[in-house]
MOPAC internal coordinates of N, CA, C and O (Angstrom, degrees):
PM7 1SCF
backbone

  N    0.0000 0     0.00 0     0.00 0    0    0    0
  C    1.4408 1     0.00 0     0.00 0    1    0    0
  C    1.5319 1   108.33 1     0.00 0    2    1    0
  O    1.2310 1   120.18 1   -48.52 1    3    2    1
  N    1.2927 1   117.25 1   131.48 1    3    2    1
  C    1.4543 1   122.00 1   177.97 1    5    3    2
  C    1.5191 1   109.78 1  -100.32 1    6    5    3
  O    1.2310 1   120.74 1   -37.29 1    7    6    5
  N    1.3174 1   116.19 1   142.71 1    7    6    5
  C    1.4431 1   122.46 1   178.87 1    9    7    6
  C    1.5203 1   108.61 1  -108.61 1   10    9    7
  O    1.2310 1   120.44 1   -40.52 1   11   10    9
  N    1.3075 1   116.76 1   139.48 1   11   10    9
  C    1.4578 1   120.82 1  -174.74 1   13   11   10
  C    1.5239 1   112.86 1   -77.23 1   14   13   11
  O    1.2310 1   119.71 1   144.50 1   15   14   13
  N    1.3183 1   118.16 1   -35.50 1   15   14   13
  C    1.4516 1   120.75 1  -175.05 1   17   15   14
  C    1.5224 1   109.72 1  -128.90 1   18   17   15
  O    1.2310 1   120.58 1   -52.70 1   19   18   17
  N    1.3343 1   116.49 1   127.30 1   19   18   17
  C    1.4657 1   118.69 1   175.63 1   21   19   18
  C    1.5240 1   111.20 1   -60.26 1   22   21   19
  O    1.2310 1   120.72 1   -36.35 1   23   22   21
  N    1.3115 1   116.23 1   143.65 1   23   22   21
  C    1.4618 1   121.07 1   178.26 1   25   23   22
  C    1.5250 1   111.27 1   -74.25 1   26   25   23
  O    1.2310 1   120.18 1   143.71 1   27   26   25
  N    1.3210 1   117.25 1   -36.29 1   27   26   25
  C    1.4539 1   121.43 1   179.72 1   29   27   26
  C    1.5196 1   108.69 1  -138.08 1   30   29   27
  O    1.2310 1   119.92 1   -27.52 1   31   30   29
  N    1.3400 1   117.76 1   152.48 1   31   30   29
  C    1.4710 1   120.30 1  -179.81 1   33   31   30
  C    1.5261 1   111.08 1   -61.24 1   34   33   31
  O    1.2310 1   120.72 1   -34.00 1   35   34   33
  N    1.3339 1   116.22 1   146.00 1   35   34   33
  C    1.4539 1   121.30 1   177.02 1   37   35   34
  C    1.5018 1   114.19 1    78.86 1   38   37   35
  O    1.2310 1   120.41 1  -170.78 1   39   38   37
  N    1.3251 1   116.83 1     9.22 1   39   38   37
  C    1.4650 1   121.45 1  -176.21 1   41   39   38
  C    1.5212 1   109.85 1  -114.64 1   42   41   39
  O    1.2310 1   121.03 1   -45.45 1   43   42   41
  N    1.3187 1   115.63 1   134.55 1   43   42   41
  C    1.4640 1   122.87 1   174.27 1   45   43   42
  C    1.5253 1   106.38 1   -98.21 1   46   45   43
  O    1.2310 1   120.32 1   -70.64 1   47   46   45
  N    1.3257 1   117.00 1   109.36 1   47   46   45
  C    1.4682 1   119.87 1  -175.62 1   49   47   46
  C    1.5181 1   113.55 1   -66.98 1   50   49   47
  O    1.2310 1   119.69 1   170.38 1   51   50   49
  N    1.3337 1   118.19 1    -9.62 1   51   50   49
  C    1.4534 1   120.40 1   177.39 1   53   51   50
  C    1.5284 1   110.87 1   -93.06 1   54   53   51
  O    1.2310 1   120.26 1  -177.33 1   55   54   53
  N    1.3099 1   117.10 1     2.67 1   55   54   53
  C    1.4580 1   123.38 1   179.33 1   57   55   54
  C    1.5337 1   109.00 1   -99.32 1   58   57   55
  O    1.2310 1   120.37 1   -52.97 1   59   58   57
  N    1.3157 1   116.90 1   127.03 1   59   58   57
  C    1.4632 1   122.09 1   179.80 1   61   59   58
  C    1.5270 1   111.66 1   -52.97 1   62   61   59
  O    1.2310 1   120.46 1   132.39 1   63   62   61
  N    1.3356 1   116.72 1   -47.61 1   63   62   61
  C    1.4649 1   118.90 1  -176.44 1   65   63   62
  C    1.5128 1   112.19 1   -70.71 1   66   65   63
  O    1.2310 1   119.76 1   145.36 1   67   66   65
  N    1.3269 1   118.06 1   -34.64 1   67   66   65
  C    1.4671 1   120.21 1   174.58 1   69   67   66
  C    1.5221 1   110.74 1   -62.34 1   70   69   67
  O    1.2310 1   120.69 1   142.16 1   71   70   69
  N    1.3047 1   116.28 1   -37.84 1   71   70   69
  C    1.4653 1   120.11 1   178.86 1   73   71   70
  C    1.5298 1   111.39 1   -69.69 1   74   73   71
  O    1.2310 1   120.21 1   148.90 1   75   74   73
  N    1.3381 1   117.20 1   -31.10 1   75   74   73
  C    1.4697 1   119.91 1   172.98 1   77   75   74
  C    1.5249 1   109.26 1   -66.73 1   78   77   75
  O    1.2310 1   120.17 1   134.81 1   79   78   77
  N    1.3309 1   117.28 1   -45.19 1   79   78   77
  C    1.4657 1   121.44 1   177.39 1   81   79   78
  C    1.5286 1   110.47 1   -57.42 1   82   81   79
  O    1.2310 1   120.28 1   138.07 1   83   82   81
  N    1.3218 1   117.06 1   -41.93 1   83   82   81
  C    1.4670 1   122.03 1  -178.92 1   85   83   82
  C    1.5228 1   112.81 1   -72.95 1   86   85   83
  O    1.2310 1   119.91 1   171.11 1   87   86   85
  N    1.3311 1   117.77 1    -8.89 1   87   86   85
  C    1.4598 1   121.06 1   179.95 1   89   87   86
  C    1.5087 1   113.64 1    84.27 1   90   89   87
  O    1.2310 1   119.91 1  -170.43 1   91   90   89
  N    1.3307 1   117.78 1     9.57 1   91   90   89
  C    1.4658 1   121.35 1  -179.17 1   93   91   90
  C    1.5253 1   112.58 1   -80.32 1   94   93   91
  O    1.2310 1   120.52 1   155.23 1   95   94   93
  N    1.3267 1   116.61 1   -24.77 1   95   94   93
  C    1.4608 1   122.47 1   179.36 1   97   95   94
  C    1.5180 1   106.62 1  -124.83 1   98   97   95
  O    1.2310 1   119.67 1   -49.97 1   99   98   97
  N    1.3400 1   118.23 1   130.03 1   99   98   97
  C    1.4625 1   119.78 1  -178.02 1  101   99   98
  C    1.5257 1   112.39 1   -72.29 1  102  101   99
  O    1.2310 1   121.29 1   -27.89 1  103  102  101
  N    1.3082 1   115.13 1   152.11 1  103  102  101
  C    1.4620 1   122.86 1   176.24 1  105  103  102
  C    1.5200 1   107.50 1  -150.99 1  106  105  103
  O    1.2310 1   121.01 1   -25.26 1  107  106  105
  N    1.3297 1   115.67 1   154.74 1  107  106  105
  C    1.4581 1   120.70 1   175.67 1  109  107  106
  C    1.5221 1   107.70 1   -88.28 1  110  109  107
  O    1.2310 1   121.11 1   -86.78 1  111  110  109
  N    1.3127 1   115.49 1    93.22 1  111  110  109
  C    1.4607 1   122.23 1  -176.00 1  113  111  110
  C    1.5232 1   109.42 1   -77.94 1  114  113  111
  O    1.2310 1   121.28 1   -48.40 1  115  114  113
  N    1.3437 1   115.15 1   131.60 1  115  114  113
  C    1.4663 1   120.25 1   179.08 1  117  115  114
  C    1.5233 1   112.33 1  -114.08 1  118  117  115
  O    1.2310 1   120.30 1   165.52 1  119  118  117
  N    1.3337 1   117.04 1   -14.48 1  119  118  117
  C    1.4618 1   120.63 1  -178.65 1  121  119  118
  C    1.5257 1   107.75 1  -162.07 1  122  121  119
  O    1.2310 1   121.33 1   -36.42 1  123  122  121
  N    1.3482 1   115.07 1   143.58 1  123  122  121
  C    1.4655 1   119.37 1   178.66 1  125  123  122
  C    1.5144 1   110.12 1  -152.64 1  126  125  123
  O    1.2310 1   121.45 1   -39.41 1  127  126  125
  N    1.3375 1   114.82 1   140.59 1  127  126  125
  C    1.4573 1   121.63 1   171.03 1  129  127  126
  C    1.5225 1   106.80 1  -127.47 1  130  129  127
  O    1.2310 1   120.56 1     4.34 1  131  130  129
  N    1.3101 1   116.54 1  -175.66 1  131  130  129
  C    1.4720 1   119.86 1   177.56 1  133  131  130
  C    1.5283 1   111.76 1   -62.35 1  134  133  131
  O    1.2310 1   120.37 1   151.47 1  135  134  133
  N    1.3455 1   116.89 1   -28.53 1  135  134  133
  C    1.4684 1   120.37 1  -173.32 1  137  135  134
  C    1.5202 1   114.42 1  -115.14 1  138  137  135
  O    1.2310 1   119.68 1   169.94 1  139  138  137
  N    1.3439 1   118.22 1   -10.06 1  139  138  137
  C    1.4670 1   121.14 1  -175.71 1  141  139  138
  C    1.5174 1   111.98 1  -132.50 1  142  141  139
  O    1.2310 1   121.76 1   -18.96 1  143  142  141
  N    1.3239 1   114.24 1   161.04 1  143  142  141
  C    1.4574 1   121.78 1   176.32 1  145  143  142
  C    1.5251 1   107.47 1  -142.79 1  146  145  143
  O    1.2310 1   120.52 1   -42.16 1  147  146  145
  N    1.3293 1   116.61 1   137.84 1  147  146  145
  C    1.4621 1   121.19 1   178.06 1  149  147  146
  C    1.5212 1   108.62 1  -128.60 1  150  149  147
  O    1.2310 1   121.26 1   -46.44 1  151  150  149
  N    1.3345 1   115.20 1   133.56 1  151  150  149
  C    1.4542 1   120.13 1  -176.95 1  153  151  150
  C    1.5272 1   110.09 1  -146.88 1  154  153  151
  O    1.2310 1   120.87 1   -22.44 1  155  154  153
  N    1.3158 1   115.95 1   157.56 1  155  154  153
  C    1.4611 1   121.32 1  -178.49 1  157  155  154
  C    1.5245 1   110.85 1   -69.16 1  158  157  155
  O    1.2310 1   120.88 1   -41.36 1  159  158  157
  N    1.3286 1   115.93 1   138.64 1  159  158  157
  C    1.4684 1   121.85 1   176.42 1  161  159  158
  C    1.5229 1   108.23 1   -69.15 1  162  161  159
  O    1.2310 1   119.75 1   -41.48 1  163  162  161
  N    1.3243 1   118.09 1   138.52 1  163  162  161
  C    1.4661 1   120.79 1  -179.34 1  165  163  162
  C    1.5230 1   112.70 1   -77.44 1  166  165  163
  O    1.2310 1   120.26 1   167.87 1  167  166  165
  N    1.3334 1   117.11 1   -12.13 1  167  166  165
  C    1.4644 1   122.31 1   177.36 1  169  167  166
  C    1.5293 1   107.95 1  -132.04 1  170  169  167
  O    1.2310 1   120.14 1  -109.35 1  171  170  169
  N    1.3336 1   117.34 1    70.65 1  171  170  169
  C    1.4642 1   120.16 1  -171.77 1  173  171  170
  C    1.5241 1   113.75 1   -63.32 1  174  173  171
  O    1.2310 1   121.63 1   -38.59 1  175  174  173
  N    1.3347 1   114.48 1   141.41 1  175  174  173
  C    1.4692 1   122.49 1   179.04 1  177  175  174
  C    1.5282 1   111.13 1  -105.04 1  178  177  175
  O    1.2310 1   119.95 1  -178.61 1  179  178  177
  N    1.3244 1   117.70 1     1.39 1  179  178  177
  C    1.4638 1   124.05 1   178.88 1  181  179  178
  C    1.5220 1   106.98 1  -152.94 1  182  181  179
  O    1.2310 1   120.03 1   -15.50 1  183  182  181
  N    1.3417 1   117.55 1   164.50 1  183  182  181
  C    1.4736 1   119.26 1   177.90 1  185  183  182
  C    1.5251 1   113.22 1   -54.07 1  186  185  183
  O    1.2310 1   120.27 1   143.39 1  187  186  185
  N    1.3340 1   117.09 1   -36.61 1  187  186  185
  C    1.4683 1   122.00 1   170.89 1  189  187  186
  C    1.5127 1   107.02 1  -116.40 1  190  189  187
  O    1.2310 1   120.81 1   -58.12 1  191  190  189
  N    1.3220 1   116.05 1   121.88 1  191  190  189
  C    1.4724 1   121.21 1   178.17 1  193  191  190
  C    1.5275 1   106.98 1  -143.46 1  194  193  191
  O    1.2310 1   121.46 1   -78.25 1  195  194  193
  N    1.3214 1   114.81 1   101.75 1  195  194  193
  C    1.4632 1   121.87 1  -177.34 1  197  195  194
  C    1.5227 1   108.16 1  -118.94 1  198  197  195
  O    1.2310 1   120.52 1   -43.72 1  199  198  197
  N    1.3223 1   116.62 1   136.28 1  199  198  197
  C    1.4596 1   123.19 1   174.82 1  201  199  198
  C    1.5251 1   108.78 1   -96.20 1  202  201  199
  O    1.2310 1   120.78 1   -47.85 1  203  202  201
  N    1.3211 1   116.11 1   132.15 1  203  202  201
  C    1.4703 1   121.71 1   179.24 1  205  203  202
  C    1.5229 1   106.92 1  -118.05 1  206  205  203
  O    1.2310 1   120.66 1   -55.96 1  207  206  205
  N    1.3331 1   116.34 1   124.04 1  207  206  205
  C    1.4619 1   121.47 1  -174.96 1  209  207  206
  C    1.5224 1   111.17 1  -130.64 1  210  209  207
  O    1.2310 1   120.45 1   -26.80 1  211  210  209
  N    1.3418 1   116.75 1   153.20 1  211  210  209
  C    1.4610 1   118.37 1   166.57 1  213  211  210
  C    1.5279 1   108.08 1   -77.66 1  214  213  211
  O    1.2310 1   120.29 1   -31.66 1  215  214  213
  N    1.2991 1   117.06 1   148.34 1  215  214  213
  C    1.4687 1   119.49 1   178.43 1  217  215  214
  C    1.5252 1   111.30 1   -70.21 1  218  217  215
  O    1.2310 1   120.53 1   149.54 1  219  218  217
  N    1.3109 1   116.59 1   -30.46 1  219  218  217
  C    1.4547 1   120.64 1   177.39 1  221  219  218
  C    1.5281 1   109.10 1   -81.72 1  222  221  219
  O    1.2310 1   120.30 1   -37.26 1  223  222  221
  N    1.3209 1   117.04 1   142.74 1  223  222  221
  C    1.4631 1   121.03 1  -176.75 1  225  223  222
  C    1.5261 1   112.04 1   -75.55 1  226  225  223
  O    1.2310 1   121.43 1   -54.10 1  227  226  225
  N    1.3176 1   114.88 1   125.90 1  227  226  225
  C    1.4630 1   124.82 1   169.66 1  229  227  226
  C    1.5190 1   104.81 1  -139.43 1  230  229  227
  O    1.2310 1   118.71 1   -47.97 1  231  230  229
  N    1.3181 1   120.06 1   132.03 1  231  230  229
  C    1.4625 1   120.70 1  -173.64 1  233  231  230
  C    1.5279 1   114.66 1   -67.62 1  234  233  231
  O    1.2310 1   119.82 1   151.05 1  235  234  233
  N    1.3248 1   117.95 1   -28.95 1  235  234  233
  C    1.4658 1   119.27 1  -178.05 1  237  235  234
  C    1.5207 1   109.39 1  -158.31 1  238  237  235
  O    1.2310 1   120.82 1    -6.13 1  239  238  237
  N    1.3393 1   116.04 1   173.87 1  239  238  237
  C    1.4611 1   120.69 1  -175.44 1  241  239  238
  C    1.5271 1   112.02 1   -65.34 1  242  241  239
  O    1.2310 1   119.52 1   148.50 1  243  242  241
  N    1.3230 1   118.51 1   -31.50 1  243  242  241
  C    1.4644 1   120.96 1   178.18 1  245  243  242
  C    1.5225 1   109.57 1   -65.66 1  246  245  243
  O    1.2310 1   120.11 1   133.49 1  247  246  245
  N    1.3149 1   117.39 1   -46.51 1  247  246  245
  C    1.4734 1   121.10 1   178.76 1  249  247  246
  C    1.5236 1   111.12 1   -60.94 1  250  249  247
  O    1.2310 1   120.53 1   138.84 1  251  250  249
  N    1.3162 1   116.59 1   -41.16 1  251  250  249
  C    1.4631 1   120.32 1   179.40 1  253  251  250
  C    1.5200 1   111.11 1   -63.19 1  254  253  251
  O    1.2310 1   119.88 1   130.99 1  255  254  253
  N    1.3219 1   117.84 1   -49.01 1  255  254  253
  C    1.4626 1   120.07 1  -176.69 1  257  255  254
  C    1.5234 1   112.07 1   -66.04 1  258  257  255
  O    1.2310 1   120.30 1   146.83 1  259  258  257
  N    1.3269 1   117.04 1   -33.17 1  259  258  257
  C    1.4715 1   120.21 1   179.34 1  261  259  258
  C    1.5273 1   112.24 1   -73.54 1  262  261  259
  O    1.2310 1   120.48 1   140.40 1  263  262  261
  N    1.3192 1   116.68 1   -39.60 1  263  262  261
  C    1.4699 1   118.92 1  -174.15 1  265  263  262
  C    1.5245 1   113.63 1   -95.41 1  266  265  263
  O    1.2310 1   119.85 1   158.90 1  267  266  265
  N    1.3282 1   117.90 1   -21.10 1  267  266  265
  C    1.4657 1   120.38 1  -175.80 1  269  267  266
  C    1.5282 1   110.78 1  -151.08 1  270  269  267
  O    1.2310 1   119.99 1  -105.97 1  271  270  269
  N    1.3313 1   117.62 1    74.03 1  271  270  269
  C    1.4638 1   119.64 1  -179.72 1  273  271  270
  C    1.5283 1   113.66 1   -56.53 1  274  273  271
  O    1.2310 1   120.20 1   143.87 1  275  274  273
  N    1.3287 1   117.23 1   -36.13 1  275  274  273
  C    1.4690 1   119.76 1   178.14 1  277  275  274
  C    1.5256 1   110.26 1   -66.15 1  278  277  275
  O    1.2310 1   120.59 1   143.81 1  279  278  277
  N    1.3272 1   116.48 1   -36.19 1  279  278  277
  C    1.4747 1   120.41 1   176.87 1  281  279  278
  C    1.5208 1   111.33 1   -65.58 1  282  281  279
  O    1.2310 1   120.74 1   143.49 1  283  282  281
  N    1.3349 1   116.19 1   -36.51 1  283  282  281
  C    1.4696 1   119.79 1   176.67 1  285  283  282
  C    1.5264 1   110.09 1   -64.60 1  286  285  283
  O    1.2310 1   120.53 1   139.18 1  287  286  285
  N    1.3200 1   116.58 1   -40.82 1  287  286  285
  C    1.4678 1   120.46 1   177.44 1  289  287  286
  C    1.5251 1   110.42 1   -64.14 1  290  289  287
  O    1.2310 1   120.35 1   138.84 1  291  290  289
  N    1.3300 1   116.94 1   -41.16 1  291  290  289
  C    1.4669 1   120.66 1   176.94 1  293  291  290
  C    1.5263 1   110.91 1   -59.84 1  294  293  291
  O    1.2310 1   120.80 1   139.48 1  295  294  293
  N    1.3341 1   116.08 1   -40.52 1  295  294  293
  C    1.4564 1   120.95 1  -179.00 1  297  295  294
  C    1.5326 1   110.57 1   -64.22 1  298  297  295
  O    1.2310 1   120.27 1   136.20 1  299  298  297
  N    1.3310 1   117.09 1   -43.80 1  299  298  297
  C    1.4709 1   120.72 1   177.55 1  301  299  298
  C    1.5232 1   111.44 1   -65.03 1  302  301  299
  O    1.2310 1   120.27 1   139.88 1  303  302  301
  N    1.3216 1   117.08 1   -40.12 1  303  302  301
  C    1.4672 1   120.36 1   178.15 1  305  303  302
  C    1.5269 1   110.31 1   -63.88 1  306  305  303
  O    1.2310 1   120.33 1   140.16 1  307  306  305
  N    1.3168 1   116.98 1   -39.84 1  307  306  305
  C    1.4757 1   120.51 1   178.32 1  309  307  306
  C    1.5200 1   110.37 1   -65.08 1  310  309  307
  O    1.2310 1   120.08 1   137.82 1  311  310  309
  N    1.3352 1   117.44 1   -42.18 1  311  310  309
  C    1.4738 1   120.69 1   178.61 1  313  311  310
  C    1.5228 1   110.38 1   -60.74 1  314  313  311
  O    1.2310 1   120.49 1   138.97 1  315  314  313
  N    1.3249 1   116.67 1   -41.03 1  315  314  313
  C    1.4628 1   121.26 1   178.03 1  317  315  314
  C    1.5277 1   110.82 1   -63.67 1  318  317  315
  O    1.2310 1   120.55 1   136.49 1  319  318  317
  N    1.3128 1   116.56 1   -43.51 1  319  318  317
  C    1.4715 1   120.69 1   178.87 1  321  319  318
  C    1.5217 1   111.34 1   -63.31 1  322  321  319
  O    1.2310 1   120.39 1   141.01 1  323  322  321
  N    1.3300 1   116.85 1   -38.99 1  323  322  321
  C    1.4672 1   121.09 1   177.67 1  325  323  322
  C    1.5221 1   109.98 1   -63.94 1  326  325  323
  O    1.2310 1   120.44 1   133.56 1  327  326  325
  N    1.3338 1   116.76 1   -46.44 1  327  326  325
  C    1.4714 1   120.43 1   179.36 1  329  327  326
  C    1.5255 1   110.39 1   -57.94 1  330  329  327
  O    1.2310 1   120.40 1   137.11 1  331  330  329
  N    1.3137 1   116.84 1   -42.89 1  331  330  329
  C    1.4615 1   120.21 1   179.08 1  333  331  330
  C    1.5253 1   111.21 1   -65.83 1  334  333  331
  O    1.2310 1   120.18 1   133.50 1  335  334  333
  N    1.3322 1   117.27 1   -46.50 1  335  334  333
  C    1.4682 1   121.19 1  -179.31 1  337  335  334
  C    1.5326 1   112.27 1   -62.82 1  338  337  335
  O    1.2310 1   120.73 1   149.23 1  339  338  337
  N    1.3253 1   116.21 1   -30.77 1  339  338  337
  C    1.4689 1   120.70 1  -179.28 1  341  339  338
  C    1.5343 1   111.84 1   -87.01 1  342  341  339
  O    1.2310 1   120.00 1  -178.99 1  343  342  341
  N    1.3300 1   117.60 1     1.01 1  343  342  341
  C    1.4529 1   121.66 1   177.29 1  345  343  342
  C    1.5194 1   114.08 1    74.75 1  346  345  343
  O    1.2310 1   120.10 1  -147.58 1  347  346  345
  N    1.3215 1   117.42 1    32.42 1  347  346  345
  C    1.4639 1   121.30 1  -174.00 1  349  347  346
  C    1.5342 1   113.94 1   -99.26 1  350  349  347
  O    1.2310 1   119.52 1   175.34 1  351  350  349
  N    1.3240 1   118.52 1    -4.66 1  351  350  349
  C    1.4572 1   119.38 1  -172.67 1  353  351  350
  C    1.5275 1   113.62 1   -69.70 1  354  353  351
  O    1.2310 1   119.35 1   146.72 1  355  354  353
  N    1.2977 1   118.84 1   -33.28 1  355  354  353
  C    1.4664 1   120.64 1  -176.44 1  357  355  354
  C    1.5247 1   111.47 1   -72.74 1  358  357  355
  O    1.2310 1   120.01 1   128.21 1  359  358  357
  N    1.3184 1   117.59 1   -51.79 1  359  358  357
  C    1.4675 1   120.48 1  -176.70 1  361  359  358
  C    1.5219 1   113.32 1   -87.88 1  362  361  359
  O    1.2310 1   120.13 1   164.34 1  363  362  361
  N    1.2991 1   117.36 1   -15.66 1  363  362  361
  C    1.4570 1   120.93 1   176.81 1  365  363  362
  C    1.5178 1   113.38 1   103.49 1  366  365  363
  O    1.2310 1   121.90 1   -14.94 1  367  366  365
  N    1.3115 1   113.96 1   165.06 1  367  366  365
  C    1.4709 1   122.13 1  -178.80 1  369  367  366
  C    1.5077 1   108.15 1  -155.38 1  370  369  367
  O    1.2310 1   121.39 1   -10.64 1  371  370  369
  N    1.3145 1   114.94 1   169.36 1  371  370  369
  C    1.4588 1   121.42 1   176.34 1  373  371  370
  C    1.5286 1   107.47 1  -118.63 1  374  373  371
  O    1.2310 1   120.92 1   -44.03 1  375  374  373
  N    1.3353 1   115.84 1   135.97 1  375  374  373
  C    1.4562 1   121.85 1   172.81 1  377  375  374
  C    1.5193 1   106.44 1  -114.40 1  378  377  375
  O    1.2310 1   120.65 1   -60.56 1  379  378  377
  N    1.3228 1   116.36 1   119.44 1  379  378  377
  C    1.4569 1   121.75 1  -170.70 1  381  379  378
  C    1.5221 1   110.50 1  -128.19 1  382  381  379
  O    1.2310 1   120.87 1   -48.66 1  383  382  381
  N    1.3365 1   115.95 1   131.34 1  383  382  381
  C    1.4558 1   122.89 1   172.58 1  385  383  382
  C    1.5196 1   107.98 1  -117.89 1  386  385  383
  O    1.2310 1   119.88 1   -63.78 1  387  386  385
  N    1.3156 1   117.84 1   116.22 1  387  386  385
  C    1.4630 1   121.45 1   172.82 1  389  387  386
  C    1.5297 1   106.97 1   -88.25 1  390  389  387
  O    1.2310 1   120.69 1   -49.70 1  391  390  389
  N    1.3249 1   116.28 1   130.30 1  391  390  389
  C    1.4577 1   120.35 1  -178.74 1  393  391  390
  C    1.5156 1   109.25 1  -128.38 1  394  393  391
  O    1.2310 1   121.01 1   -70.29 1  395  394  393
  N    1.3278 1   115.68 1   109.71 1  395  394  393
  C    1.4564 1   121.57 1   177.79 1  397  395  394
  C    1.5238 1   113.45 1    91.57 1  398  397  395
  O    1.2310 1   122.39 1   -10.75 1  399  398  397
  N    1.3157 1   113.03 1   169.25 1  399  398  397
  C    1.4620 1   122.02 1  -175.50 1  401  399  398
  C    1.5232 1   112.92 1   -59.61 1  402  401  399
  O    1.2310 1   119.48 1   134.10 1  403  402  401
  N    1.3217 1   118.60 1   -45.90 1  403  402  401
  C    1.4672 1   121.04 1  -177.89 1  405  403  402
  C    1.5235 1   112.06 1   -63.16 1  406  405  403
  O    1.2310 1   120.29 1   150.79 1  407  406  405
  N    1.3151 1   117.05 1   -29.21 1  407  406  405
  C    1.4668 1   121.21 1   179.56 1  409  407  406
  C    1.5271 1   112.00 1   -82.67 1  410  409  407
  O    1.2310 1   120.46 1   169.28 1  411  410  409
  N    1.3288 1   116.73 1   -10.72 1  411  410  409
  C    1.4648 1   120.20 1   179.81 1  413  411  410
  C    1.5130 1   114.63 1    92.39 1  414  413  411
  O    1.2310 1   120.07 1  -161.77 1  415  414  413
  N    1.3354 1   117.47 1    18.23 1  415  414  413
  C    1.4627 1   118.84 1   177.16 1  417  415  414
  C    1.5217 1   109.14 1   -65.42 1  418  417  415
  O    1.2310 1   120.89 1   -54.15 1  419  418  417
  N    1.3413 1   115.91 1   125.85 1  419  418  417
  C    1.4647 1   121.02 1  -177.64 1  421  419  418
  C    1.5208 1   112.47 1  -106.06 1  422  421  419
  O    1.2310 1   120.00 1   145.97 1  423  422  421
  N    1.3220 1   117.61 1   -34.03 1  423  422  421
  C    1.4655 1   122.51 1   177.79 1  425  423  422
  C    1.5229 1   105.96 1  -113.07 1  426  425  423
  O    1.2310 1   120.58 1   -58.44 1  427  426  425
  N    1.3102 1   116.50 1   121.56 1  427  426  425
  C    1.4592 1   120.56 1  -174.74 1  429  427  426
  C    1.5275 1   111.32 1   -91.03 1  430  429  427
  O    1.2310 1   122.53 1  -120.42 1  431  430  429
  N    1.3267 1   112.77 1    59.58 1  431  430  429
  C    1.4696 1   126.27 1   168.72 1  433  431  430
  C    1.5164 1   102.44 1  -136.95 1  434  433  431
  O    1.2310 1   120.22 1   -61.25 1  435  434  433
  N    1.3324 1   117.18 1   118.75 1  435  434  433
  C    1.4615 1   119.86 1  -173.34 1  437  435  434
  C    1.5234 1   110.99 1   -49.00 1  438  437  435
  O    1.2310 1   121.14 1   -44.88 1  439  438  437
  N    1.3262 1   115.43 1   135.12 1  439  438  437
  C    1.4638 1   120.72 1   177.60 1  441  439  438
  C    1.5145 1   109.99 1  -153.80 1  442  441  439
  O    1.2310 1   121.63 1   -42.01 1  443  442  441
  N    1.3184 1   114.50 1   137.99 1  443  442  441
  C    1.4471 1   120.92 1   174.58 1  445  443  442
  C    1.5123 1   108.91 1  -100.01 1  446  445  443
  O    1.2310 1   121.32 1   -40.95 1  447  446  445
  N    1.3188 1   115.08 1   139.05 1  447  446  445
  C    1.4687 1   121.20 1   175.72 1  449  447  446
  C    1.5256 1   107.43 1   -96.59 1  450  449  447
  O    1.2310 1   119.78 1   -60.15 1  451  450  449
  N    1.3238 1   118.03 1   119.85 1  451  450  449
  C    1.4534 1   122.41 1   171.78 1  453  451  450
  C    1.5277 1   105.59 1   -96.36 1  454  453  451
  O    1.2310 1   121.13 1   -66.94 1  455  454  453
  N    1.3422 1   115.44 1   113.06 1  455  454  453
  C    1.4664 1   121.91 1  -174.45 1  457  455  454
  C    1.5200 1   109.71 1  -119.76 1  458  457  455
  O    1.2310 1   120.13 1   -44.12 1  459  458  457
  N    1.3226 1   117.36 1   135.88 1  459  458  457
  C    1.4555 1   120.65 1   178.19 1  461  459  458
  C    1.5106 1   111.26 1   179.58 1  462  461  459
  O    1.2310 1   121.73 1    19.59 1  463  462  461
  N    1.3294 1   114.29 1  -160.41 1  463  462  461
  C    1.4539 1   120.22 1   179.39 1  465  463  462
  C    1.5159 1   113.62 1    91.13 1  466  465  463
  O    1.2310 1   120.18 1  -176.38 1  467  466  465
  N    1.3226 1   117.27 1     3.62 1  467  466  465
  C    1.4597 1   123.52 1   179.06 1  469  467  466
  C    1.5108 1   108.26 1   175.58 1  470  469  467
  O    1.2310 1   120.38 1    -8.11 1  471  470  469
  N    1.3464 1   116.87 1   171.89 1  471  470  469
  C    1.4690 1   119.77 1   177.42 1  473  471  470
  C    1.5291 1   110.30 1   -59.55 1  474  473  471
  O    1.2310 1   120.97 1   -45.66 1  475  474  473
  N    1.3221 1   115.75 1   134.34 1  475  474  473
  C    1.4679 1   120.55 1  -175.84 1  477  475  474
  C    1.5219 1   113.01 1   -99.38 1  478  477  475
  O    1.2310 1   119.79 1   166.81 1  479  478  477
  N    1.3002 1   118.01 1   -13.19 1  479  478  477
  C    1.4581 1   119.55 1  -179.73 1  481  479  478
  C    1.5070 1   111.44 1    81.05 1  482  481  479
  O    1.2310 1   121.05 1     8.36 1  483  482  481
  N    1.3446 1   115.59 1  -171.64 1  483  482  481
  C    1.4746 1   119.53 1  -176.51 1  485  483  482
  C    1.5242 1   111.67 1   -67.27 1  486  485  483
  O    1.2310 1   121.83 1   -23.50 1  487  486  485
  N    1.3022 1   114.09 1   156.50 1  487  486  485
  C    1.4699 1   120.62 1   180.00 1  489  487  486
  C    1.5226 1   111.00 1   -63.39 1  490  489  487
  O    1.2310 1   120.32 1   133.91 1  491  490  489
  N    1.3284 1   117.00 1   -46.09 1  491  490  489
  C    1.4485 1   122.08 1   179.44 1  493  491  490
  C    1.5209 1   109.43 1  -131.52 1  494  493  491
  O    1.2310 1   120.59 1   -26.93 1  495  494  493
  N    1.2923 1   116.49 1   153.07 1  495  494  493
  C    1.4589 1   121.15 1   175.83 1  497  495  494
  C    1.5261 1   108.00 1   -72.43 1  498  497  495
  O    1.2310 1   119.85 1   -50.64 1  499  498  497
  N    1.3563 1   117.89 1   129.36 1  499  498  497
  C    1.4829 1   118.92 1   179.01 1  501  499  498
  C    1.5154 1   111.23 1   -59.51 1  502  501  499
  O    1.2310 1   120.73 1   -33.76 1  503  502  501
  N    1.3305 1   116.20 1   146.24 1  503  502  501
  C    1.4648 1   120.86 1   179.39 1  505  503  502
  C    1.4841 1   110.88 1   -86.88 1  506  505  503
  O    1.2310 1   120.10 1   180.00 1  507  506  505

């Protein structure tokens, strides 16, 4: 479904994550700042799996860092705060950004996955 008018500036209403930011789609929010939002993944791959996004739409981490370096810093700071709030600092966690089709990016709004709460295994499956 396409929407004619964005609800808030910088938001693409056809983007799932922008619609979460706009409050049109519910999410279990665990952390929020003026520029970022963090919420639980609906299909978790680890005991703790939180998505951290900028509120403004950027399709991937490269676009974000090129157009808004301060926003990229905000995103990393939010991911760190989420890891701390979820109790992941002692045993460790993984922060993962998938960028593009080959990396498995499914929603083209930059998002970091904060993963932890147990052993995560190898970074990639051996070939």
